[in-house]
N, C-alpha and C positions, 0 to 999 in steps of 0.2 A: 389631490396627490397625498400619498401616505408620508409619514414622517421619515420612513426609510428612503423613499424616493427623493425627498427633499434634502436629506442630509448626505446621502451617499451618491445620488445621481443615478443609481441603478436600483431596480426593485428587488426586494427580498423574495426568494423563490416561493415562500409560503403564501405570498399574496398574488402570485401569478397562476391563473387557471390553465390547466393543460387538458387537451382532448382526451377522452376516455380511451380511445384506440391507442394513443401514444403511451398512456400509463399501462395498459394491458400488455402491449408489446415489450415495454421495458421490464415489466414484472416477469414475463415468461423468459426473456433472455437472461435476466439476473438469476432466476431459479435454475435454469439449465447450466449456466456457468458455475453456480455454487455446487451443484451435484457433480458436475464433471471434475471440478477441482478436488472435491472430497474423494472421489474414486482414485484420481491420480495420486493424491497425497497418500492414501491408504496403500496403494501399490508400491510407491517409493519407500514408505515407512516399513513395509513388510520385507522388502529387499535389503534395506539398511539393517534391519534387525538380524537378518541371516547373513550379513556381510557379503551380499551379492553385488554390491556397487563398488567394491574396492578397486577392481580393474578399471572401471570407468573413471572413478575419482582420481586414481593415480595417473592415468594417461592424460586427463584434462589438466591436472595440476602441473605435470611435466611440460605439456605443450605451452601453457601460459608462462611458466617460469623461464622457458627458453628465451623469451622476449624481454627479460628483465634488464633494465638499465638504471643507473643512479637517478637520472632525471624522471624516468617513469615511476620509479619507486616513490619519490617525493610527491609526485602527482597523485598516485594511488593512496598515499597516506592522507592527503587532503580530501580526496573524494570519500574515503572511508569515514573521515571525520564528519562529513555531511550526512552520513547515515547513523551517527551515534550522538555525540555531544552537540554537534552542529545542528542535528535534527531537533534535539530537545530545545535548543535556543530558538530555532525557526518556528517551532510549534508555539512557544510562549509568545513570540512576536506576532504570529498570525492570530492567536486568540485575542490579544490586546487590540490589534487593528480591527478585527471583525466586531468586537464589542464596541469600539469607538464609532464604527460605521453603523452600529445597530443591526448588524447582520447576526442576530442571536441564533437563528437556525443554523447558519454556517458554523458558528462557534460550537454549538451543541454537536454538530456532525464531527468536527475535529476532535472534540473531547471524547465522544463515544468511540471513535475510531482508535485513538491512542490507548484508551482504557482496555478495549477489547484486544488490541494487539499485545498489550502487556500480559493479559491473562493467558492468551494463547502461547506466547513466548515462554513464560515461566512454566506453565503446565506441561508443555510438550518437551521442553529441555529436561525437566526432572522425570518425565515419564520414560524417555528413551535413554537418558544417561550416556549419550555417545561422547567418548573422549575426543578432544581436539586433535587435529593433525599437528605435526611438527611445523611451526611457523617458519617462514623464510626471512622476514625482515623486521618483525615487531615482536614484543613480548607476548607470551602465551596468555590469552584471556582466561579468567578464572571460571567462567561459566561453561556449561556443556555446549556441544557443537551443533546438535540437531534440534530444530531447524535454525537457519541463520537469522538472528534477531535483526541484524542490519537490513537484510533483504525484506523481512517481514515488515519492519517499521517504515522503511523507505517506500515500499509499495503502498502501504496503507496511508501514510501521511502525504507524500508528494502526489500520489494518485488522486486521493480525495481532494487535496488542495487544488489540484489542476481542474478537477471537475467543478468544484465550487466557484472558482474564478472564471472558468470558461462559460458556465451557465449564466454568469453575470456580466459577460462581455459581449458586445454587439458585433464588432467586425469579425467576419469569418477568418480572415488571415491571422488575427491575433489569437483566436481560439486554437488554430492550428499550431501556432508558435508555442502556446502554453502547453498543449498536449505533447508536442514533440520534445520540448525541454524536459518535461516531467519524465517521459519515457526514457530518454537518453540518460538522465540522472539516475533513475532507478536501476537501469541496466549497468551503468558504470559502477554504482555502489556494490552490486552483487559481484561484478568482475573484480573489484578491488579486494574483496574478501578472499577470493580465490588466489589472486596475484600475491597478496601478502602472506598467504599460506595459513590463515587462521580458520579457514573453513574448507570442507570438501565441496565440490560442485553439487553433489546431491543435497547438501545442507541448504545451499542457495536456492536451488529449485524448489525444495520443500518450503522454504520461507515465502517464496513468491506464491506458491499454491495455497498456503495457509492464509496469506493476505487476500488472495482472490476469493477464497471461500468466505472470509469474514466480510469483506466489502460488498460482495454480491448478495450476501444474506441481508445486510443492512439495506441495500438498495431495494431488494424484493419486498422486505417488510415495509419500507417507506412507501413504495408504490401501492402496496395493498391497502395501506392506511389512506392514501390519497383516493384510491378507487372507492373505498367505503365512504369517504367524506363526500366525494362527488355524487355517489348514489343517494346518500341521505339528502344532499342539496336538491337533487332532481325530484326526489319524493316529496319534499316539502313544497317545492314550487309547483308540483303537479297537483 
């Protein structure tokens, strides 16, 4: 038994061999998803640049704002926190836990995900220079609006975290719970930014698409690496 299995009770993914067919299928799906996300992001970005999303953004903002209540506003502020400072705290805690469990590969995945998301967020915000909408309930953030950083970071972090935990979890029902909680939290964070009025809906969609592009690219590259490693192992054994 490896040290990881002995210490954590569950194997590190790097030590678990996967069938070549599974790796090839996952690689193809990840590449398709990355390309699709890139094209959709480019389409939305072009429409945002020419201010062709204003009617859509205004109608969605108005529809969401009609349901505002004091209690819901407090809840949305908390949810939004989970996509900002709360996410940063969660990322630090997750890194510490993974390193303590000797899940070094999982820790590297999280670190790479957050660093890449930061590069995308800063680069795209300054590239498009889209001003923020007038907020409804909170102070106006100082950064640009497009894409939504909260949506980008939440999709990257909570999505990757769910994947890492689910792959190291045996019961199917628990995997479903993990993925469901992550999906609901990611969607709620994006909705909270629209509800609070600090982002246009197109910002939130663009944030999700950027995150999908980044995570899918990482998955595809990782699966290609595993495929090459498996091929080298088969060549040596043959």
